[in-house]
C-alpha positions in Angstrom: 59.5 16.8 91.8 56.6 14.5 90.9 59.0 11.7 90.3 60.6 12.2 93.6 57.3 12.2 95.5 56.4 8.9 93.8 59.7 7.5 94.9 59.2 8.7 98.4 55.6 7.4 98.6 56.8 4.0 97.2 59.3 3.8 100.1 57.1 5.2 102.9 53.4 5.3 101.8 52.4 6.1 105.4 53.9 9.7 105.2 52.7 12.9 103.7 55.8 14.1 102.0 54.2 17.4 100.9 53.8 18.4 104.6 56.6 16.8 106.5 59.5 19.2 107.3 61.5 17.3 109.9 61.8 13.7 108.6 65.3 13.2 110.1 65.1 15.6 113.0 62.1 13.8 114.5 63.4 10.3 113.6 60.6 9.7 111.1 63.1 8.3 108.6 65.7 5.9 109.7 69.1 5.1 108.1 67.6 2.3 106.0 65.0 4.7 104.6 67.7 7.2 103.7 69.8 4.6 101.9 66.8 3.3 100.0 65.8 6.8 99.0 69.4 7.5 98.0 69.5 4.4 95.8 66.1 5.1 94.2 66.9 8.7 93.5 70.3 8.0 92.1 68.8 5.4 89.7 65.8 7.5 88.7 67.7 10.7 87.9 71.0 9.1 86.7 73.1 10.8 89.4 75.4 9.7 92.2 75.0 11.7 95.4 78.2 12.1 97.3 78.5 10.7 100.8 79.3 14.2 102.0 75.8 15.2 101.2 74.2 12.6 103.4 73.3 15.0 106.2 70.0 15.2 108.0 69.2 18.7 106.6 69.3 17.2 103.1 66.7 14.6 104.0 64.4 16.5 106.4 61.7 17.1 103.7 60.9 16.4 100.1 61.9 19.9 99.2 65.3 19.4 100.7 65.8 16.1 98.9 64.6 17.8 95.7 67.2 20.6 96.2 69.9 18.0 96.6 68.7 16.2 93.4 68.8 19.5 91.5 72.3 20.2 92.7 73.5 16.9 91.0 71.4 17.3 87.9 73.1 20.5 86.8 
């Protein structure tokens, strides 16, 4: 999770990813942010997240993104 938080903070240093729970629902992250996060996460963890998993609920919080990463790391 620490690596993920560093990635997220590198993309959006203005956000507190430990507290935010509605990043997509409230429009805090835009589509460019999501694509950047996706690219960085795929590279950092050696995974390839499927387009079908690019739903708002998977990107609403760091915990949700981490759960998605864990799904692909198994």
